[in-house]
N, C-alpha and C positions, 0 to 999 in steps of 0.2 A: 395484601398482606403490604406491610412496609417494609422497607429494605432495616438489616440490621445496622446499629449504628456501631463502630469500631470505638473501643474506649482508648482514647491517643495516649493517656498515661502508660498503659499497658504497652501498646504499639512500640510507645520509644522504648521499652524495659527489656521487650522481649523481640525473638526472631525466631522462626520455624525455618529448620532445616529441610532437606529433601529429602530425608529418611520419615519426618514428620514430628522429628523432637524438637523439643524448645530449649532455645539459648539464652542466656541473662551473663549480667557483668556481675564481677563479684562485689561485696560492698566494702566499705573502711577504705577506699581508694580519693578519696576527695580533698580531704585536708589533712592536716598535721602531721606531714609526709617524713619530718625531719627527725622523728623520733623512731620511725617503726625500720626495721632491719633492712637491707635489699633483698635478700631471699622472700620476704613477708612481700614488699612492693610487687616484685618480679612473679609472686604467685597470683597476689591479688590483681593484676593486671590483665590474668587471662581471663577468657570468657569460660562458663560452666554450664553443664546441662541444667534443665529444669527436674525437679524430682518425676517421677511416674503419676504419682497422686493428684499433681498439679496441671500434667500437661492438660488434662481435658478442659481445665476454668482457664487456662492460658489462650487457646485454641479459640473456645468461646467468647472471652474479652477481645480477641485480634478478628474475629470474626471470619476463621479459615475452617 
């Protein structure tokens, strides 16, 4: 059986925590930041969790 290949696009976007949960960055933080409120920018700069229904697929793509 050959090794499972990691999907590099997913590996760059997601991280698996010690407890087995998946972390991701929030969207809308790359461009056009002048018109966004500071509270909104501060909130979007932090990472957030992946929904429970998607964790299985994320782990499969990363190869965990």
